Each structure stands twice: as C-alpha cells, then as structure tokens.
N, C-alpha and C positions, 0 to 999 in steps of 0.2 A: 360596689357596684354603684355606679353615679345613675340618681334619680333621672339625668335629664335623658338618659338613654334606656329606659324602662317604659315597658307596657303594660300597664294594668286592666284587668277585666274586673268590675264590680257586679255582685248578683245580687240582688235583694227587691223583693216586691214592693217596696215601698218608696213610691218616685220621689219623695222628700229627702231621703238618705241619696238617691242614686244625684240626685241633681245637688245636693251639698258638695258631697265626692267630688262629683265632675269639675265643680267651681272651684274648689281646692286643689285638684290635681293639675288641672289643668297647666298651671303655669310651672308644673313642678317638675311633668314628666314628659316621656314623649308621646303618649298616646292613653287615653283612656276610653276604655269602652263600658256600657253600661248594658245591663240585662234586666229585667223583672222578673221573666221567668224561667225557671233552671232547669225545665226541659229543654230549651233552647243550647243547654252547656255543649252537648255533644255535638252539634253540627258547629258551633263558634270554635272549638278546640281542635275539630279537625281541618278547619279554614286557617288556623293560626296557633302559634305558641305565644302564652303568655308568660313573662316574667314572674306575674304575682296576681293572685286572685284573691281579693276580696269574697266573702262567701257568708251570706247569711245564715244563722242554725234554723230557724224556723220558716216555713214560708203560708202557705193555705192552710195546711192541717189545724184543726180545730184545738188539737190538744198539744203544748208546748214541750214536746219529751226531746225534741232533737235530734228525731230519726232521719228529717229532710236531710238535715246537714250532714250527718253521718255517710247518708246514702249518698249524695253528692260529693263530697269530699274521695269517698273511696273512688268514684266512679273518675275524678280528677286525676287522684295518683293513679290510677290505672292509664290511662289516656297519655298523660304528660305527665312524668312523674318528676321530672325537672322543676315545673312550675310549682312556687312558695304559695301557701293555702294560710290566709288570714280568718280566722273566723268572728263574725259579728255577732254580738249577742247581748241580751239585755243582763241587768243585775242578777235578777233572779236566778239565771241559765248558767252561771259560771261553773256549778259542776259540771254539767255537761260538755263548756267550752274547755274544760280542763282534759274531760274523756278525749276529744278531739284530738289532744296533743299527743294523746299516746295512739290516736289512730294516724298518724303522720302530719297533722298541719303546726305551721311554723309559729303559730301565734295566736292570741285573740285580741279583741279589743271590745269595750263595753261602751254600748251607746244609752245614753249621748254622752260622746268623746270632746276632749279638747283637740282641735286642729294639730296644734305641737306635737302631742300625744300621739296621733295616729301618725303624722308625719314621721315620726322617730320612731314608731313600730314598724313601719313599712320599710326603713331605710336596715333597722337593725335585721328583719328578716331575710333583706336580702344579702346582706353581709353574713348571713349564719351560714357555716359550711355543716352539710349531713354528717351526724355522727350514726356509726352503727349502733343498732340497739343493744348491743352485747358491752357497750361501753357506757351505757347508762349509768347514772349516779345509784350507789349502792348503797340500799337503808336498811340491810338485812340485819343490822342492830338498833339503828336509831340515828338518830339526827343531831343529839348531843350526847354529853357524857350523862345526863341525867334522864332524857326522855326516849328509853327504848323501848322496842319491841320488832317481833316480827309479824305477826297475825298478820292476816288481808287486811283486817280494817285499819290496823296501825298504819301500815305500809300506804295507804291511800292516804292517811292524812300527813304521813311526809311527803308525798307528792304534792298533794296540794299547796303544804307550807312553801315547797323549793320554788313553787309557781308563783305564787301570792306575795311571798316576802319581798321582791325586789320591787314590788308595787307600794302606791300609797293606797288600795283599798282598804278602808276600814274595816275591821274584823269582828266578827260576834261569835266567841267561843263558847259552846253549850254543852251540858254535862252534869252528872251528878256530883257532889262533894267527894273530894279526895282524889278525881282521876289524873290531876295533873293539869288543868288549863292553865295555870301560871307558865310552869313550862312550855307550854306552847307558844304563849305569849312570849315569853323571853326568846324562845327559838327565831319567832317570826323577825322579831327585831334584830338579833344575832344576824340572820342572813337577810336583812333589808340595807337599801342603801345608807340605812341610818344607825347602822351599827355601831359607829363611833362616836355617835351622839348618844345624850342622855333615856335612860330607860327609866320612867317614872311609875310607878305603881301604887295606886291607890285603894282601900277598901272602902268604897264609896258607901256601900249598903251599910258601913257602922257610923256613918257621919249624922248627926242630929242636925233638925233644921237650923238651928244656931252658927252651928260650925260649919255646913256646907258650902256656903258663900266663902267664907275667909278662908278655908282649907283650899277649894279650886281656884278659886280667883284672887286672894290675897286681900289685903288690907294694907290701910294706909295710918300712921301713929294718931291716935285721937280718936278715929272712926266709931270706937265704941268705948265702953269704962276700960276693959281689959286690955286695949290695943295699944300697949307702952311704946310699940317700935314699928316702924314697915314690914311689913310680910308677904313675902313673894309667894304664889300661887300655884300649885302644881300645873297647872296647863302654863304657865310662865316657865317654871322649871322645864319642862319637859320641851321648849321651844327647839325646833330645828332637830328632835328627837321622837320617841314612839310615850304616848300617854295610855297607861293599861289601868282599865276602872274594873275594879273584881265588883261581884254580886251587884250588879248594877238592874239587876231585876226587882233589889228591895228597897229602890228610892221611890221618894212619894211623888203624885203629881205634879207638884208645886217644883219640887228640885227638878223633875224633868224637863218643864217649861223653862227654866234657867238654864239647865245646859243646853236644850235644844238652841236657844238663843246664840249659845256663845260658838257650839259648833256651825251656825246657818254662816255667822259674821265672822267667825275664825279671829274675834278678839276679845279681849276680855277688860272689862271695868273694875278696878277693885274698889272696895267696901270704902266710903269716905272720898272716892277721887270722881270725877266727872270724865276723866282722861281716858279713851280707849286703845289699849296695850295689844297690837296685833301679836296672834300666836300662829307658829306652823308648827302642827303636829301630826303623826299618824295616829289614829286612835284604833285600839283594841278592846274590846269590854269583854265580860263574862259573866255569867249567869248559872246557876244550878236549875231553875226556873224553866220548865220545856216551854218551847216557843209556840205552842197552843195557845199557854195559859197567860203569856206573857202578851200575846196580842189581844187579850182581852181589854176592850176599850174603857173600864172600870178601872185595870190597873196600870196600864201601859199605855201611852200616845204610840199611836201607829206611825206618825209623821218622824217621830224619834228614834220606832224600830226601823224603817228605811233609811235614816241617817249615819245609824251606825253599823247596819247591818248589810253591806255590799257585798259581803263574802262572808258565809256561816261554816262553821267548824262544828261539828257532831263527835265530841271524845267518848268513846265507848266506856260502860263501866270494867271493872277489871273480869269480872264473871263470863264476860263476852269473848275474852282475848285468849283464849286456850292456854295453850304452853306459855305465853308470855308471863304466866305468873311465877313460872320455873327462871325464866330470863331473870325477872326483876329480882326475884327471891336472892340468886346466886349473886348478882349485883349487891344487893343491901348489906348480902352476907361479906363480901370485901369489903365494902365501905366502913361496917363496923368491926370485922378483925383486927383492921388497920389502927382505927378511931381508939379501941382499947388494948392494944398491943398484944393481940393473940395469934396463934398460926392460923392459917388459912384450914377454913373447913368444907367440907362436904356434907350434903345431905343425904341419910339413907332413904332407899326405894320408899318405904311404911311413911317418910315424913314427905316425900313429895308427893304421893297419894293425896297425902291429905290436905295438902294445899291445894291440888287438883281439884279435890272436891267441895269445898268450902265456898261459900258464895261471896265471901269479903263484901259485905253492904258497905263499910268504909274504905273499898276501893285500894289504891295503890297505898295511901295515906295509912292504913289498917295492915297491909304487908308490912309496910316499911318499918311500922312500932312492934310487931310481930316477930320480925327475923333482928330487930335489935335487941329484944328480949331475951329472946333463944340463943345468942350469940353470949350476952351476960351470962345467961346462966348454965350452958351447953358444960360439961364437966370434962369434953373429951374432943377428938379433933372431928366428928362426925356428930351433924345436928339429925336428933331423932325425933320418931313421932311425938315423944311425950314432951320434948322442947318447944314444941308448936303451942302456945297456949292464946287463944284468938283472944279479944275485947269482951269483956263481960258487958260491957253496954251495947255492944253491936250485937253479940250472940243474945241479947235481948231484945233486939230490932228485929231479928230474926224470927226468934220464937214467937213475937206478938205477932208477926204477919202471919207467921203458918198458922197459928192459933185461927185468927182472923179467918183465914182462905178455909179451914176444918169447919168453922161454926158457919162460914157464908154455903158451903158446899151441903151439909146438915140441914139448914134450912132450906135450900132450894130442893132438897130430895125429898124434903116434908112437903112442901108445897104440890110437888107434882104428883105425891102417891095419893092428897088428898082431894087433889081435881080430878084424878082417874077415877078415884071412887066415889068421884060426884059428893063430896063433903060427907060421906058416910065415915065417921071416927071411926069403929069398929072394926071396919074392912081395912081402913087405911093402917090401924097396929096391926091387925093381922098379917098384911102385906110386907111391912117393914120389920115382924120379927119381934115387937114387943109390945107392952100390956097398953090398956088403953090409959091407965092412969099414968104411965111412964110417958105417952106420948100429949096427954093433955099439960105435963110438966115443960115439954119441949115447947110445946103451943104457948106458954106463957113466956118460958126465958127466950123466945125470938119475936115474940109480941104478934104473932100470928094470930 
C-alpha cells in the first residue's frame, strides 16, 4: 500500500509525541489525525476508517502495566478489524508490547525513535498480510538444534527472540550459570539481519584491568612492552555483526566507564593511537547476577544498564522448566550415542523419575554432563536409574543449601518459642520437647 494514500490516527497523551508524528507524516501520507484522549476512539472510529493507528501503551494510569493499551487495542480490533495497529512503548515496556502482538497488534515502536525507523515500521505493517493464528511459527521443540524446550516459560522466550532478533535493540540476558545464555545470544544473532556477519563472543568478566582495553579495543604495535604487532579489538572484529559480552556483571567500575564511552560514541580508539575507528555492532550482554543486585550504584553504573538493557530476557533455571528435562535428556542421549558410536538409547521409567525429581543446581550444563557420563558407562540399550550419577560438586551445593535451610528453620522455631514463653528457658525447653541443657547448647550454636 502506498503511504501517500494512507489515513493514520495517532493516539497518545503526550502532546510532543503528537506534534512530532504529525510533522513527520504530514508530507508522507494522505491524512494524519491526532488524539490525546483514548476515550474518543469509539466516536473517531465510528465516523471513519483509518488504515493504520499508532496507539500508546499507557495513558493516565499511575501504574504502567499496559492494561490501557490492551483494552483500547481490543476495542479497535472489534470495531475496525481491518485497521493495522502499531503500539507505542517505552523501552521498559517492551515485554508488554510483545504481548500486544499476540493480542492482534501489527508491530510496535520504542520511543524515542528514529524517523526513518518509524516510517519503515508503518510501511511494513501496511504491507503485511494477515496470517491465520494456526499458521504461527511453531516453537514446540525449540528455535535451533541446541536451544530446545516445550515449557511455557521457554515458549515465551522463543517468541520474544523471534520478535526482537530482527531489530538492532541491545539485549541483556539474565540467568543462573548453565542455563544456556550463550545459546540464546547465538539464536538472536542467527535470526537477525546480521546473521551472515560476525558473531564475536567475549568472556568479559575474565579480563584483567590490563587486558581489558587491548582485548576489546585493540592496540598499535609498540603501544606497550609486549605489543609486538597491531591487534584488532573485539569491537572492531564484530563490526557489522553481533558482539556478545558474557558475564558483564563481573567487570569493575573503571572498565564500565570505558565500555560506556565506546557504546555511546560507537567508535573505539586503540591503545597507542589517537584515531577513532567507527564500529557498527549489535550488542548482547549476559550475566548471572540478578538485576536487583546489578542495579546497585556501588556495583554497576545505572547509565550502563540502560545502555545495554533495551530488552531483557530472563532465562529460567532447569528446575522450573518441567518436562523439558526429559526433552533435553533425550537430545543429549542422541548427541553422545552418535559421538561414541553407540546404538540409540532409551530411558527406563525410574531414570526419568530421577531426572524429574533432581533440582539440577548446575542447570542444563549439569544435565548434559550427567547424560554424557551415563551413555559412556551404560552396559545396555536402556539408561537406568543407577546410570545417572549427579555431580558431587553440585550435590554438595544442594546439601549445603538444605543444611542452611534446616538450621534457619530450627533457629527461628527456637526464637519464636522463647518469645512465646517470655524468655523462660524451662518453659521453652518443655514446649520444644528437649532438656534445658539441650536448649542451652542450641542457643550457643546459633549465637542466640
């Protein structure tokens, strides 16, 4: 559809947004109508049909939960189902905007936007043919040969990847060690417009202060004692492609400042040089540090968090993925029977029960090593309960956590009973069913 023949309605309670969009579209489309109050939508849509509607996600509500956007989106689709709707959202509401796509929106734009990007999004939405929901992309197994899952939490991640991958939005991947954050980064790159360009991974958390600049930004020959030749940094190596910075939560404040400067300027200066080299990268970062802890001013710069976290993807631990454990176990079984030239193996029911009951503190990585060992040691075509031996290191972690939990429960119980008996040790011991001496030992043990 030609933009010159299009009628567009813009609904946003920010007058600056309405003015900016009207000035941009006035010369591009046939008609632009702006409206601050979404309550006027029914009368506007009754009076005429718009080819496309730009709709804000949040209006006057004190809580930006997106409910207003969802409500008015449903009204629009009910009154004029042929109208395309593009949601307007802030970067922090992207999860809500992605949900709106499931509810019938054609696309979303993040403010502040580049005018060229907005025009392109409008043109693509108008040219997009409606697809029946039954023909939506099927992620029942996964989105790559390695990133596999049928659980609801993984399906949500796969859907989010399919939406954000074609954009150049910076991604922050959060999750425990061993959950597959690097596989998600690769999947985003493979589904992006940069898929044929370099994918460069850096374990940034392992870089010392001395290596940080040289590794990321490069150096010139003679810049320091061991600089015997020019070195291309990882930013330059990833030019036109994707740069994946793993374990970013472990870098120092000094390193953060240097990284922020490069991300803001989109250019690097090699050690020993004064020339700025422009770089065009799509940035993906990952960390096992919880976002609440990462946001501490003493640990991580908030301006850097905003820079790297346009879209956030939270990867669930394996213990929260239900029967994905069995799906992954069968996948790894095939990988390692092929690798070690063994016949295909199945799992006995007791073995499957054991896999489902174990909490996997080491997540998918621990499961992978467990299945590899089982395949190597198994004596027949069926993997048995006894073939599955979990990591002693991870088991120690589980036992330590359980021990800490039990100690915490006992200490709290003692405190509550003593308080209930107003500090009388004899009465407290009697209620607890132990002797006074036994209670005194526990008071010393827990430093009460």
